[in-house]
Structure formats: C-alpha cells, structure tokens
N, C-alpha and C positions, 0 to 999 in steps of 0.2 A: 503495499500500498504507499508504504513512504515515498519510493523510488517515484512514481508516477506524480505525485506530487510535487517533490522537490525538483522534475523535470519542468513542469508548468510553473513554476516559481524560476529558476534558471531563465526560464524562455521571457519572462516578464521582465527579470531585472535586465537581461541584456537589451531588451525592445527597448527600456526605458535610460538605460545609460550608453552602451557601446552606440547604437544607432545615433541619438542627437551626438555625441561627441565626434562622431566623424561624418557628419553630412558635409556635402559638397561645399557649401556658403561657409562652412567655419573654415580660419587660415588653417596653412596646414602647420604653422608652426602651434598654435593652440590644438592642434590635434593630438600631436605628439606629445605634449607634456598633458592632456588628458588621459591618453593612454598608458603614459608612463607611470600616471597616477592609478589605473584603476590593475596594469598589470602587476605595480608591486603590493597588492592584495593577495595575490598568487603566492602559497609557501612550498618552497622546495622543501622535499623529503627530509628528514633527517637522517646524518650520513652521508649527504651527497658533497662530494668536492667539487668545486667549482674556481678552475685555475685561469688564468689570463694567460693568454698566448699572443703572439702577432704573426701575419703572414704580408711580411712587407709592411707595408704602413697598413694594413687591414687587423682589427681586432679580430680577438677572437676568445670567445669561450669555450674550454673542455669540461664537460660536464659528465663527472664518472659518480655512478649511484652505487655506493658500496662494493665491497672488492678492492685490491690494491695489487701492485703489479707496475710492470713499465710497459708501454705502451703497443710492443712488438707482441705480448701475451694474449692482448685483448682485439677484439674485433671493433672497428669504428663507423661511426656513421654522419657523413657530413649533411647538415639540416640546412636551407635556406628559406630562412623566416620569411614568415609573409607581411601583410601593412598593407596593399594597396601599390607595392614599392614607392612608397612615399612616407610612411609613419612606423612600419614596422622596426621595434628595436629586440636586438638580440634577448636581452634582459626579460623582455615580455615574454620570452619561450621557455625562460631557464626552467620552468617548474614541469611543463612539456617534456624537455630534452629528459628532464630525469626520471618523468615517467619510464619512456623510452630505455633510457640506459637502465633501470632496475629492471624491467622487463626481459631485457634482449642481451645483458651484460656487456654491453659497449659503450664504447669512450663516443659520448656526442659532442660533435665541435657544431659551434654557432657564432657564425661570421656576422659582424657587423659592416655589411655594405653599403656604400652609398647609394643616397635616395633621391628621388624627384620630388621638386620640379629643378631642384639644382643641378642633379645629373643625373640625366635621362640614360636610355639604351646607348652607350653599349656598356656605362660606368658599373652598374650594377653585377652584370655577369663576368665582366674582366674582375672582379673582387673576390666573386665566387668561385671562379679557378684558379686564381691565386689562392685560396682557402682550401683549394683539395689539393694544390702542389705540396701545400704546408702539411696538411693530415698523411700525407705520403712520406713526408720527411719525417713524419714523426716517429715512424719506423713499423705502421702495421705491415702486416703481408697484406699486398694488395687484393689479394683473392677473398679477404675478410672487409673488406672498404666496401661501403655501397653510401648510395647518394639519397635523402630526403627533401622533404618541404611540401609547405601549407600554404595554400592561396596562391598569391603572387609570387612567394618562393616557390610554388610547384612549377611553374613555368621556367624558374630560372636553373631548376634541379634536370629539368629533360632537357633543356639546351644544353646544359655542362656534361649531362651522360653521353649525347652526340658529339659533344665536341672533342672529349677525351679524346677517342681515337685517332682524330685527324691532329693531334697535337703530340701525339707519341706517346701518351701518357695511359697507364693499364685502365682497363673497361672496369668499370662499378661493380660488384659482384652480382647489385639488386637496385631498382629503385622502388622507392615508397613514396606516394604523395597522399595528401589529406586535402580535401577540396581543390582541386589544382585551377587556376586561372590560366587556361591555355589558349582562349581563342578572345583578343582583345577585340576584336569587331563585333561581341556580344551580339551572335547571332542566333544563340540556342533557344530554344521555344520556351525553357524553363524562366527565361527573364521575365515572362509573362506569366506563365503558367503558377509559378512559385513566388510570385511577388508581394503575395499577400501574408503567404506565409513564413517567410523569411524573416525573423527578426532582428535580424545583422546587417544584412547588407539590401542596397538600392541600386535598381540599374544605372541612377543618374552618377551615384557615388563609383560604381565601377568605370564608368564609360571614362568620369573625369580622369581617374588613377591611370586606364590604357592611355588616355589621349598624353598625359603628362610622361609616361615612360617612353613610347614611342617615339616620342620627339618629330622629327621629322619622314621616320618611316609610316609605311602603310601600317593599319592596323592589322590586316590580316598578314603582312610579311613574316615569314615564318622565323626569323629571328627574334621575333616579339609573342608570335604568336605559334608556339610549335605544335599545335593542334592540324597546323597545314606544314609541317616539316615531313621527309622522309625519314619515318622511324624504325626502318628496320636493324639500326646499330643499337636501339635502346637493350640495356639489361633487362632481366624478367622483373615485371614491374608489379607494383600493387597500387591499387587505387581505392581508397574509404572516400565517400561522400555522403551527407547527410541529403534525404529526399525531401526537405522543407526547405532548401537553398537553391537561389537562383542561378548557380554553378553547376545544379544538377547535370546538365545537360553536357558542359564542358567536360565532367568527367566520365559518362556515359560514352560520348562520341570519342574521346581520347582512349578510352579503351578499347571499342572496335577499331578507331583506325592500328593499335598496338596489334590485336590479334590478327587484322587483315594485312600488315605489315610479316605476321608469321614471328612474331614474338609473346613468350610465354608472358600474360597478363591474366591479375587475377582483380576483379571489380565486386567491392563490396559496399551496399548501399544500406539504408541505416534508416528505418521509417518513423517518422515523427521528430527526426533530428535535425540539426541547424549547423550552418557553416561551422567547419572548427571545431565540434562539439568536444574534441577529445582534450579540449583546454580543461574540460572539469574533468578530466583523472583525477580519482581521490574523493571524488566527491558523487559522481555519477557513473551509477555501474553501467551502463551501456557505452561509456567512453573509457572505464578500464578493461570492459572488454575487445574495445577496438585497439587499444594499446597493446592489449597479449596478442590479438590476431597479426599486429603488424611487426610484433618482436620474433611472433612464429614463423613467421615468413621469413623475416631476416635469416634466423637460426636455419631454416632449411637451404637456405642459398650459399650459407658463410660453410655450411657441412659440405655441401656441393663441394666447393671449393678448397674443402681440406682432402678431400677423397680423390683430389687431382682431376 
C-alpha cells in the first residue's frame, strides 16, 4: 500500500518543484542554482567514497559504494549526466551513481562537461570523450568498462560509444541508457500523447534545450541526434524509460533502430513512471528494481568480457 501512495506523492512533488524550476522562461543561471539546491537534498548512501579527479581540464568524480582496492580490480562505468545539455551537474547525480555502484560493484565516473548555451556542440561531447580516456588511464580492464547516461547525457553516451572505435580506443563493453534524449528534432508522438502525464518535462523545455545544444547544426544531424546515426558499431545496449514521459518514443525508436542494425538491445518500459525515476532509488521500490536490472545487465556484459 505504501509504495503506490509514495509514488503519487513523488509525482506531485516533482510537478510542483522540478517543472517550474526548469521552465524555459527561467534564466539558465537561476535554473542551475535551483537544481543544485534540489540535488543537495539527495543523500549519498553511507560507506560511499567520492573522489575528485581530472581529465585534462575536465573535473571528474569517482563514486565507489562499498569495497576497496585499486581500479584495475574493479569494473568501471562512465556516466554522462543529464540536464538538457544546460543545467545538469555531476553533484546532482552522485546519489544515483552510488546506487549503481553499490548494485554493480563498479567505480562510477561522473564528468562535469561544459554546458550550453555557453558551450554548445561539440564541447560537451569532447569533454565526455576526454573523460573516457581518463577512465581507461585509471587502469581498468578495457573489457570491463561501460558507458551510460540519462536524458541529454544519453545522447552523449551513444555518440561516444560510436566514436570510440574511430579514435582507436577500446569499444565499451556495454551501453546503458536512462530516458535518453536522442532526437533533438522532437518528432516522437509521445511529445503530445504523454504531455499531460509527464510531471517533469514539457515539449517547449526540451526544444529550447535542443536548440541551445545544437548551435548551428540541424536538429536532426546525427552528430547531435544519434537516433539518426549509423548504429551498428554500438555495444550491447540496455534502455530504460518510463511510460509517462514525453521521451518515451525517443527510447522505443532508438531500441528499434539498434535492433535493426543487428546489435543486442534490451528495452525496459516502466508503466506509470516518469523521466529518470531511477533517481528515487532507495525510496521507490520500482527505482531500486530498475537499478538492479541495470547492474545485472552490466554484470553479464563484464562477465562475457572476462570469458574472452
């Protein structure tokens, strides 16, 4: 009984806090401050080690929940945070990273990439790519390094996974995506069919973020909208999405295109849940189950790498 009530309360709370804080008419600098304040309420589980690193000029956090030892003995997940390419900060994602780390046994790395509108494409992708090099340089076995991202970070993670081979770097073992924003042209039908159900995002907010990030590029250019890229070089991919979010069709169409490219892909749809509900891990049972599924998927891919 408690979980359905808690889910309804969280939905109302998000609609009353996150949505007005990120409305397209609120100046970006104010949005960042408001989101930082909201993010500060998320508690990192006890026993989590958070270490500051750098990838050149790019700050990184390494989040390790439980366990000790050097990086070479642990798998790694580089996570590109969401936030509409403009307002996300790695600190807001530390609790989620800790939940994933605890469930998977991995070191989770969070880069603070440059943000729009000050730094549109290609700056964010360049920074995440530099972070990938830094993670590999930490000594992790390349066959046990994966990529992930939520929302706008999902687009960056897909693009990085495609680019790694072109830059003569090891292909990540897996790609895990939460509510990815992969079509900046916002052509999915769910922008209308889920408009009223989504407690966080609005079509206008997503379109403003897309335009700020794309800069002079067309919104359907594969460099910023990886839904339209050639996807056959992706590693095995897991996509999770809530059924009550306007990005539902981004996720389902990406899964269809990955499958059509001959790549292993799993799509998990969560009825009655919203954009990036996994941030409620530790509070909402469905979020805990989603994080456990994500960790299990990573574990299978890392085990396959260990087997050669």
